[in-house]
One Martini backbone bead per residue (centre of mass of N, CA, C, O) as a GRO file, in nm:
protein
   79
    1MET     BB    1  -4.770  -3.715  -3.056
    2SER     BB    2  -4.580  -3.780  -3.311
    3GLY     BB    3  -4.223  -3.824  -3.272
    4TYR     BB    4  -4.196  -3.788  -2.962
    5ASP     BB    5  -3.896  -3.783  -2.762
    6VAL     BB    6  -3.787  -3.758  -2.447
    7ARG     BB    7  -3.497  -3.856  -2.474
    8ASP     BB    8  -3.415  -3.662  -2.699
    9ALA     BB    9  -3.473  -3.401  -2.552
   10ALA     BB   10  -3.280  -3.451  -2.312
   11ALA     BB   11  -3.025  -3.480  -2.477
   12ARG     BB   12  -3.034  -3.197  -2.605
   13ARG     BB   13  -3.032  -3.043  -2.342
   14ASP     BB   14  -2.769  -3.156  -2.229
   15GLU     BB   15  -2.592  -3.055  -2.461
   16GLY     BB   16  -2.653  -2.754  -2.417
   17VAL     BB   17  -2.545  -2.735  -2.131
   18ARG     BB   18  -2.254  -2.824  -2.196
   19THR     BB   19  -2.195  -2.590  -2.396
   20VAL     BB   20  -2.242  -2.358  -2.199
   21THR     BB   21  -2.042  -2.448  -1.982
   22LYS     BB   22  -1.789  -2.444  -2.158
   23PHE     BB   23  -1.803  -2.138  -2.236
   24THR     BB   24  -1.809  -2.026  -1.952
   25TRP     BB   25  -1.536  -2.135  -1.857
   26ARG     BB   26  -1.367  -2.003  -2.081
   27ALA     BB   27  -1.440  -1.710  -2.005
   28GLY     BB   28  -1.340  -1.718  -1.714
   29VAL     BB   29  -1.044  -1.789  -1.776
   30ALA     BB   30  -0.990  -1.546  -1.959
   31GLY     BB   31  -1.053  -1.328  -1.744
   32VAL     BB   32  -0.834  -1.413  -1.541
   33ILE     BB   33  -0.593  -1.377  -1.724
   34CYS     BB   34  -0.638  -1.082  -1.801
   35SER     BB   35  -0.634  -0.973  -1.513
   36ALA     BB   36  -0.347  -1.066  -1.442
   37LEU     BB   37  -0.198  -0.912  -1.667
   38LEU     BB   38  -0.300  -0.627  -1.586
   39GLY     BB   39  -0.192  -0.637  -1.298
   40LEU     BB   40   0.104  -0.671  -1.367
   41ALA     BB   41   0.141  -0.427  -1.547
   42PHE     BB   42   0.040  -0.202  -1.345
   43GLY     BB   43   0.212  -0.288  -1.103
   44HIS     BB   44   0.487  -0.243  -1.233
   45HIS     BB   45   0.447   0.053  -1.306
   46ALA     BB   46   0.404   0.156  -1.016
   47ASP     BB   47   0.674   0.060  -0.901
   48THR     BB   48   0.852   0.227  -1.095
   49GLN     BB   49   0.746   0.510  -1.019
   50THR     BB   50   0.813   0.494  -0.718
   51ALA     BB   51   1.117   0.447  -0.749
   52GLN     BB   52   1.182   0.707  -0.903
   53GLN     BB   53   1.081   0.909  -0.688
   54ARG     BB   54   1.276   0.814  -0.464
   55GLN     BB   55   1.538   0.882  -0.616
   56GLN     BB   56   1.479   1.191  -0.668
   57GLY     BB   57   1.281   1.324  -0.503
   58ILE     BB   58   1.199   1.627  -0.344
   59LEU     BB   59   1.180   1.953  -0.476
   60VAL     BB   60   1.244   2.254  -0.313
   61PRO     BB   61   1.214   2.571  -0.348
   62SER     BB   62   1.371   2.864  -0.225
   63GLN     BB   63   1.154   3.014  -0.406
   64PRO     BB   64   0.903   3.159  -0.520
   65PRO     BB   65   0.732   3.219  -0.779
   66GLY     BB   66   0.708   3.438  -1.018
   67PRO     BB   67   0.584   3.641  -1.226
   68GLY     BB   68   0.440   3.655  -1.514
   69HIS     BB   69   0.465   3.699  -1.866
   70GLY     BB   70   0.211   3.920  -1.972
   71ALA     BB   71  -0.125   4.035  -2.085
   72GLY     BB   72  -0.290   3.855  -1.920
   73GLN     BB   73  -0.624   3.787  -1.779
   74VAL     BB   74  -0.782   3.665  -1.484
   75THR     BB   75  -1.123   3.564  -1.427
   76SER     BB   76  -1.317   3.488  -1.154
   77GLY     BB   77  -1.618   3.425  -1.229
   78ALA     BB   78  -1.922   3.584  -1.248
   79THR     BB   79  -2.078   3.894  -1.419
   0.00000   0.00000   0.00000
């Protein structure tokens, strides 16, 4: 095999490994950053909703709801 240099092949392999490693680390860092941003966004939203519900409290009606007005009929199950 003329023209085949083991050192050249090893150097190209090492360069490829460095390139893959670089992109893998970048993708990992981007994933961590996106996860943190989503966690902060949804965590803040949940805290806001919980605080609003605590401020409003739960209102229990003094009487059960009355029957609805309409001609519709609901049948449950198969016949």
